[in-house]
N, C-alpha and C positions, 0 to 999 in steps of 0.2 A: 646716530652720530653723523655729523656732517664732515665732509672732506675739507681740506685747507682751501680749495678753490671755492667751495660754498661759503666758507667763513669770510674769505676775501671779498666775495660778492656782497655779503651782508654788510661788511664794513663800508664798501664803496657806496652802496645804496643809502646807508645811514648818513654818510657824509653828504650825499646829494639831497636827501629828503629831510633828514633830521628828525624822523619819527619812526618809532618801532612799528606802528600799525601800517604805515605805507610800505616799509621794507617787507613786512610779513605778507601783505597783500600782493606785492610784486612777485615774491618768491613762493607763494602758496604755503607758507609755514605759519606757525603760531607766533603771535607777538612775544610770548614768553620765551620762545626759542631764540628769536633775534636778540632779545634782551640778555639772555643767558650767555650767548657767545660774545656779545659786545662787552659784557661785564668781565668775562674771562680775559679778553684782550686788555681791558683797562687794568685788571689785576696784574697781568704780565708786565705791562709798561711801568706800573708802580713798584714792581719787584716783589709783590705779594705771592705770585705764582711763578712756577718755573716753565710750564708748558701749557698750551691751549688744549691740546688733545692728549690725554694720558696714554702713554705707549704700552704700559703693562696693566691695562684695565682687565678685570676679571669678569667674565660672563657667567652668571649664575644660572645653571640649568635646573629646572624643577626636578625634584626627586621622583623617581618612578616607583609606584607602589604595586605594580602588577607582577606579583610573584606567582609561582605555580599554584600555590594554595588559593590565592585570590582568583586566579583564572578558573580553577576547578569550581569554586563557589559560584562564580558568574554563570558558568555553563549549567550548573544545577538549577539556578534561578530561571535561566532561559528555557530549559526543558520543562520545568514545572509550569512555566507561563503558558505553554502550549495547551495545557489541559483547561485553563481558565477561559471564561468568555472574554471577548476582546476588550470590553470596558473595564474589566477587573484585573487585567494584566499589569505587571510592574513596568514602569517606564525605565528608560536608560538612566535617568537621573536618580530614581529610587533605588535601582540596583547598585 
């Protein structure tokens, strides 16, 4: 998410160049990102939105599955792996 200074710079460059691609190239961002923020500003001016950057946005953390039982099972796999030849061992992805 961009800061208000970044968004102001996007708007200024868009007014100067008139192209999403040129703005994106200048700021080293995706043209879709430039378009997204310019669209949000347009919605704000038309009264369709109340703010550009939501203040109470929720950041979703991935759930953690590493419980004690899972941890013990992984250690069992790793210990049994030591007995197998190198080519036949389980990879981290398979575990």
